[in-house]
N, C-alpha and C positions, 0 to 999 in steps of 0.2 A: 475588082473593087477592094480597097484596103479595109482591114478590120478595124472596128472601133477600139481604141486603146483601152487596155485594162491595167490594173495595178494590184499589188498585194497590199493589204492593210493589216497591221498588227505590230505588236511590240515585243513579242516573245522571242526567246533564243531560237526556238524551232523555226519561226518565220525568217529570221536572219539566215539560218542555215539553208532554208529552202531558196532564198534569194541567191545565195552563193551557188547552189546547185543549178538554178535556172541560168545563171550567167555562164557557167561552165558548159552546160548542155547546149546553149544557143551558139556556141563557137564551133560546133561540129554538125555533121549530118547523121550521126549515129542514131539508131533506133532507141526509143525511150519507153520504159514501162513505168506508169504512175499508179501507185496503189494507195488505198485509203478508204475509209468508210464513205457511204453515200452522203453527199452534201458537204464534203470538206473543202471542195474547190479544185478538183482535179482538172476540170476544163479551163479554169482561169490560169492554172500553171501551164497547161498546154498552149494556150493563146500567148502567154508571155514568152515562152520559148520561141514560138514562131515569129512574133513581132520583133524579137531581138536578134534573130538570125539573119543570114544573108538571103533567106527566102521570104523575107517580110513583104516584098512587093508582089509576090505570087500568091495564089489562092491558099486559104486554109479551109479544108472541107471537113466538116464534123459529122460523124455517124454515131447513132446510138444502136449498137448491135442487138440489144435486147428489144428495141422498139420496132424492128422489121422482121416479119415472119421469115423463117429459114427458106421457104419456097421462093421468096422475092429477094433475099439478101444477095444471092449470087448475081442476079440480073442488075441490082442496084450498084453493086461494087464494080462489076466487070463490063456492064452494058449488055445489049442484046441486038440481034439482027431482026429485021422485019420478018414476021412469020415464024419466029422461033417458038412461040406459044400463043395461046388465045389472048387477044387484045394487044399483041405486039404488032401494031399497025405501021410502025416505022423503025428505022435503026435508032438506037439510043446509046449515047456515051455514058459510061459508068462513072461513079464517083472518083475512081482512081485515075481515069483519063482526065477528068475535070481538075484534079489536083496536080497535074503535071507541072513540074518546076517548083511546086510548093510543098505543103504538108497535109497529111490526112490524119485526123484525130479519131481513133476508133475507141469510143467509150463502151464500157461494159463488155469488153472482148471475152471475158470469162463465160459469157452466156452463149457463145457460138457453139453450134453443133460440131461434132467431130468431122463431118464432111466439109463444112465451111472452113474449119481449121486447116484441113489438108489443102484446100484451094488457096487459102491465105499464105500458108507456108511456101507453096510453089511460087507464088508471086514474089514473096520476099527473097527467094533464092535467085529468081531470074529477072524480075521486073517486067515480065511479059504479060500482056493482056490478051486473053482469048474470050471473045464475047459469047454469050449464050446463043446457041444455034450455029456457031461457026466451027469449021473443021480445021482451022489453022490459027496461028498467032496473028492478031490484028495490029498490035502496036507494042512498043516498049516505052515505059514511062519512067521519069525520074521523080520519085515521090519520097519524102521523108515520112516515116510512120511513127506516130506517137500513140501508144495504146494505154488504156486505163481500165482498172477493175476494182471493185470493192470486195472481191472474192479472194480467198486464200488459194492461190493457184497451185501451190505445192500439195495441198490436200486434194485438190481436184485431179492433179497428176496421179496421186496415190490411188484414187478410186477410178482411174482410167477415163475420166470425163474431160480431161484437157491433155493435149499432146505435150510431152516433155521437150521434144525438139522445137516446137513452136515457142514454148516458154523461153528457151535459151536464145532463140533467134530474136525475140522481142526484147529480152532483158539485157540489153547492152549497157544502157544507163538506167539505173533504178532510182526513182524518187518516191519516197514513202512519206505521205502527208499525215501527221498525227491528228486524231479527233480533237474537236474544240475543247472537250473536257480536260484534255491533257495539255492545253496551252491557254489557260484562263486569262493570262495577261492580254490576250487578243480580244477578249469579249467586249470590254468597254470601247476601245477604238473602233472595232467593227460596228458595234451598235450605234455609236455616234455617227459614223460614216453613213450607214443606211438611213438613219433618221434625217440627215441632211439631204440625201438623195431623194427620199420620199416627200420631204417638206417642199423641196423645189418642184417635184412632180405634181403635188396637190396644191401648190401655190399657197402655202401657209408658212408662218414663221417657225424657225427651229425651236423645238420644245426644250424645256429645262428638265433634266432627269435628276430627281432627288437621290440623295445618297442611299436611302433605304431601298429605293427601287433598283438602283444599280447593284447593290449588294445581292439582291435576290436574283438578278440576271446573272451575275458572276457565279452564284452558288448553284444555279440550275445545271443539270447534267447534259443538256443539249443532245439528245439522241439523234436529232436530225441535223446536227452540226451547223455550219454557216448558213445553209439553206433555211433551217428552222429559225435561226436568229434573224435573218433577213425578213422572213414572213412576220415575225413578232414585231419588228421595227415598223413595218408598214401598217400592221394592225393598230399599233399604238398611235401612229401619226393620224390615221383615219378617225380614230375614236376620241382622241384627246382634244378638248375644246378650250381648256383653261390655259394651255401653254406650259403646264407643269405636269410631269409624269410622276405619279405616286404609285406605291405598290398596288393599290386598288385598281389602277389603270392597266395593270399587266394581265395577260391571259391567266385563266385559272390554273393551267398546268405549271406555270412558273411559280405560283404561290403554294400550291398543294404539293408540288414535287421538289420544293426547296430542300437542299441538303446542307448539313452543318459544316462539313469540311470541304476544303477546296481541292484536295488531292483525292482522286477516286481510289477506292480500294481495289485489290486484285480481283475480287469477285465481281465488281461492277464492270471492270475492263474486260473480263472474260465472258460476259453475257452475250448471247446471240441477239441479233436484231429482233427476232420473234419474241424472245423472253422479255426484252425491254418494252416492246409494244404491249404485250400481255400485262405487264406490271402497270402500265399507264391506265389500262382499262380496269383491272381488278383491284388495284390499290388506289389509283388516282381517281377512279370513277368516271373516266372519259369515255366518249362514245366511239363505237367501232367506225362510224362514218368519218370521224375526225382523225382517229389514230391510225387506222389501217386503210380504209377506202381511199382517202385523199392521197396519201403517199403512193399507194399502188397505182392509181390512175395517172399520177405524174411520174411514174417509173422510178420513184425513190426506193421502193422495195420491190422484190421480185415475186414471181408466182411461187417459187420455192418457199419464200418467207410467209406468204399468205397461206399456203397449205400447212406449214408448220404451226401457224397460229390456230387455224381451224382444227387441226388434229389435236393439239393440246387442249382446246376447249371441249371437243367431243369426248376426249378421254375422261374429262372430269364430269361431263353431263351424261355419260354412258350412251352417247349417240343421240341424245334428245335435242333436236334443233330448236324447239321452242324454248327450252331451258337455256340453250346457247345464246339465243337472242336476248334474253333477260340478263344473262351473265355479261354480255357485251354492251350493256347499258342502252339497249334499244327498246322502243315501244313494240308491243306485240303487233301493232298495225304495220310495222316494218318487216314482218315475217316473210311475206311473199317477195318483197323487193330484195331482201337479204338472200333468199334462196336463188332467185333469178340471177343475182350478181355472181354467186358461187358457180352456178351452172354455166354461165356465159364464159367464165374463165377457167373451166375444167377443175374447179376446186371443191365441188360438191361430192362428198364421199359417202358411200353406203353406210347407213347407221348401224347395220347388223354387226359389223366388226368391232363396234365399241360397246355392244350390249352384253357386257360380262356381268352386269348387275342391274336391277330395276332402279328407276329414279323417278320421282314425281316432278311435274313441271315447276312447282313452287320450291323445289329443292335442287338447284342447279349445281351444287357442289362448289359454290363460289368461295365459301370460307376455306375449304380444303386447298383450293388453287391459290387463294390469296396467301395462305400460310406458306405454301411451297415456294411461291415466287419471292416472298419477303425473305425467306431463309436462304435463297439461292446465292 
């Protein structure tokens, strides 16, 4: 089945450069590594390369490497034989087999374990498929590999969590997609595009965006990049009844987080994801459920990001989880739900390691953390 056509929307020089890179990449079968922050549109770029290549009439198989437990990823990639493990009731073709003649897009490849990296490297070198439970090579496939990550793979190579030989095997053609805050000329055309899409979907007329509202949209830092912009556009379409979008119709984080300059400072560009999300909670007053929980459940941020956020909060509250709930703008009635969420995803840490000083429940250290974030 052919893929639904996609297109790039934007007016910036960066987008024109990416269009040129896509055109060049689509003319070959070389492996591609796409890098960029979460939500910048890495999968859109991968789909465009596939659709414009000679493989366009063959399958494009998409995998979220972080969304499949390591114990299942090998079976999903390479397939398995009946009886290879519990619940393996029949032979199963893997994703690589299904992509034969086409393209496989491996998103979040930086989250793979070292063992899976070794298996992927062997496949890239030989093209051979050995299913789980088999003692021989079962097939050889012709698949173009496009990998993507929001991680700094060179840093992961330095700390021995990513294989250097795999990096150079994947990084034949490298496409780096800038964050939305570094290409603000794209914000207006992207927002108008998504408004048209959601207006059609919800069967209402296209709204009129006032100049004041658009100025605030352009000034926003967009930590969630294009994905965040898309969500804001749908929210505006659903909530606006007058047909005119004013600043008051925009989400609170757009108005409270509005910045005065259009070019980000070096300190903003250098902030980690966890620091940006902490800033939205401690400075912007947003709720943990909106800022952290929702992106985590949609896999926009990783478990590593979540642990960094919880660690930073506990360091300020000296291990007091009730104070942490208050600091994250939650009701005390959310306390059990919050702890259950952390335990489920192995992010609940022993409070003792943070108890270097006593702290009362009504003194969560919020002012101290707010100052440290604002000055970062």
